[in-house]
N, C-alpha and C positions, 0 to 999 in steps of 0.2 A: 291579587293575593291580599288576604286580610292580614293586617299587621296589628293584631290585638295582644297576642301573647308570644314572646320570642325568647329563645335561649341564646345567650352570648357566652361561649366557652373560649377560654384562652389557654395558651401553652403554659403549663405549670412551671414556675421558676424563671420565667422570662419577663423581665420588667417592661420591655417594649410591648409585648403582647398584652400584658395586663393593663397598661395605660391606654392602649388602643381600645380594649374591651370596655373600659370605664367610659371613654369618650363616646363610643357607639351606644352604650346603654343610656347615657345622659341624653343623647340626641333622640333616641327612640322613645324614652319616657316623656320628652317634651311633645311628642306626637301622640301621646295618650296610650302608648303600649305598656303592657305589664312585662317587665324584663327580668329574667332569671340569669344571674351572672355567677360564674364559678370557674375554677381552674381544672384543667384536664391533663393528666400525665400518668406515669407509672404508679404513683402512690395517690393519685387524686382521680376520683370518678364521680362527677356531679350528676350524671344522668339519672340514676335510679331515684335520687332524692327529688330532682326536678319533676320527673314523670309522676311520682307518687304524690307530689304536693299540689298538683293542679287539678281542677275539675273541668275546665274548658280545654278544648284541643290546643296544642301548640302549633302555631302557624309556620314557624321558621326557626332554624338554628344557625346562628352566625358563629363560625368556628375560626378562631384566629390562631395560627400556628403553622406547622408543616404537615407532611403527609401522615405522620404518626397521630397527630391530633385529629386529622380528618378521618383516619381509619377507626379510631375509637368512637367518634361520633356516629359513623355508619353502623358499627356493630350494635350500638344501643338505640339508635333512632329509626333505623330502617323498618323494624317490625311495626312501628306506628305510622309509617309513611310520612315522616316529617322531613321536608326538603332541607338540604344543607347548603349554605353558602360558605365555602371554605376559602379563606384568604391567607396567603403566605406571609405571616407576620412572625418573625422569629424562627421560621423553618429553614430547611436547607434545599433539598432537591425540588420539591413542589410539583410533582406529577399531577396531583389531584386538586390543586388549589388555584384560585385566581391570583393575579399579581397584586402585590401591595400597592401598586400605583392606583388601583381602583379607589383606594381610600383617600386620595388627594381631595376628592369631592364627595364625601360620604353622604351628604344630603341628597345628591343626585342618585345614589344607590337606592336609598329608601323610596324616592319618587318612582324610580323604575320598577321596583318590586311592587309598590302599591298600584302602579299602572299596568302590571303584567307585561312589562317590556323586558323579557328575559327568556332564556331557553332552559329546559330541564333535561339533563342527561341521566338516564337510568342505567345503573351498572349492576350486573348480576352478582349475587353473593352466594356463599356456601354455608351450609349448616352441617354440624357433626354431632353424633350421639353415640355413646358407648353402651354396648350390650354384653351380657354374660352368656357364654356358651354358643351353640350353633345358631344358624339362621332361623330356626323355628321359634327361637325366643324373641318375641317382639316387644318385650317389656324393657324399656330403657332403664339403665342404672345410673344415668348421669343427667345433668342439665342439657339443654340444647345450646350448642356453641355456634357462634356466627363469625364469619370472616369475609372481608372484602377482597383481600389479596390472596391468601392461601392458608390451607391447613398443612401443618408440618408434623410428621411423626418421626421422632428421633429418640435413640436411647439416652439414658441419663446416668452419670456416675460422677462422683466427686474425686475419685482417685485414679481413674484410668480411662483411656479412650476406648470406646466400645464400638464393635461392628454390629450393626443391627441385622436381624433376619426377619423379613416381613413378607407375608403372603398376601396377595391381592386378588380379590374377587371383583368382577364387574357383572352386575345383574345376576349374581348367584353362580357365575362360572369362574373357576380358578384360571387366572391369566398368567401369573408369573410369581416367582419368589425372588425377592431382591435382597442382596447382601451388600452392605455398604454403610454410609453415614446416615441414611434415612431416606424419607420419601416425601415429596411435595405434591399436593393436589391444589392447583391454582385456578383462579378465574382469569378471564382475559385481562382484567385490570391488573391482577398480580403477575401477569406474564412478563412485565418489565421490572420486576423486583427480584426476590430470591430465586425464582424460577429462571430468570434470565442469567443470573450468576451461575446457576447449575446447568447451563447450556440448553435450556428449554427454548421453545419457539416464542416469538412475539405474536400475540393474537389481538386483533382489534377489539376494543372494549364494547363496540356496538354488537358484537356477537354474544351468543349464549353457548358456552362450551366449558369443559373442565379439562385441565392439562395435568397428567400424571408425569412427574419428572423425578427420577432417582437422583440422589445426592451422592456423588463420588462412588458409583457402583463398582464392585469388584469383577464385573463381567462386561466385556465390550458389547455384548448383545442386549444389555439393558438400556433401552432407549425411551425417550419421552413419547407419550401417546396422547392424542387429543380426542375427547369423547363428547358425544351429544349431551345436552343439558338434562335429559331425562334419566341418565344413568345413575345407578347407585354403586358407589365404590366402597367395598369392605376391606379393611386392612387388619390383619391378624399379626401381632408380635409373636415370634417363635423363639425357641432355644432357651437362653439363659433365664431361669426362673428367679434367680437371686437379684436381678437388676430390672428395674422398671423402665418402661418406655413412656415418653411424654408426648402429649398432643398439644401443639401450639397453634394459636389462631392469630394471624397477623403479627407473629413474633411475641405474642403474650401467652403465658402459660394457661392452658385450659384445664387439663387433668392428667393423671397418670393412667397408663394402660398396662395390664399384666397378661402373660400368656394364659389363654383360655378366654380372653375377652377380645372383642372386636370393636372397631369404630366404623360406623357407617357415615359416609360423606355424600351429600347430594346438593342439588341447587336449592337455595333457600326459597321460602314461599314468596318473599317480597324483595325487590331490588333496593339498592340505595339510590336516592335521588339527589343529584348535585345540580345546583343552579349555575348556569353559565352566563356571565355578563358580557364577555368579549364578543363583539359582532363578527370578528374575523377569526374565531376559534378554529384551530386545525390540529387534529391529533398528530398528523405527520410533522407539523412544525414543532410540536412538543417533543416528538422523538428526536428530531434533528438537534434541537437545543439541549435537551436533558442528557441525551446519549452522546452528544458532541460528534455527530456524524460529519466527517470531513470530506467524504467522497474519494475519488481516485487521486493518487499522488499527482498525476499529470491531468490538469483540467482542460476540458474541451468545451468550446462554445457550441450551443445548439442553435443553428441559424434557421432551422426548419420550423421552430415554434412561432406561432403568430403572436 
């Protein structure tokens, strides 16, 4: 990997993350790298400025924070194929990040990157676009929105709890109408986030698939469904025209959708690329640790395993 131009983004409002970012930037600059440093958070988005201010390609993004900081980096950097080294500094759960212990010897990290001694994990992303009218209208009326975890369609109101009425088409065929708190369309990466809380399945991130999961449906027959990556999911808000429905990408507001409009969700053109430094990386170990799987109440020894 060339280490000529690097982004170092840190969790906004977190002093430890900021100090670590400044230390990393100082070390990389001493190696002759051009470093772009900035905060990332709900009110801070450094990536459009970074991408617009450079002429040469960006080789790497070092993202210091938790899963939310890593998700923001993936949404903005995946279209340009910029690999992300996400390290859990100031974060919480850390499904997507490397351990902060890796930074005990930061110079060793830069040596490994320069010597191509790392793995790259590609994770499928989603893209969503809003259209007006029926499916014959192929002219989008919104930007293209990206998500690494999930797209969420939910009603919005400041003064009352609303039940949503959503019709879903898959590849042009009406599949179901959902009544409840909303609808999730998730990637395998997002299957361990909001979708898991909504009783959706866990899907290995090495797969390419889309998971539709209703949120608190008012029908026991409304169940999650796993779709192949080439599918196009169209969601239509129905019923109450006085209240809008919101499209959320990884928990961040994308846009509003009104009856008569639809949002098409499909696999994004490019995946997010995450750098893996751990030589013993295991997705199943991550599940055991982060979800605190304890196993059976009565433990048994397996004497048959070699």
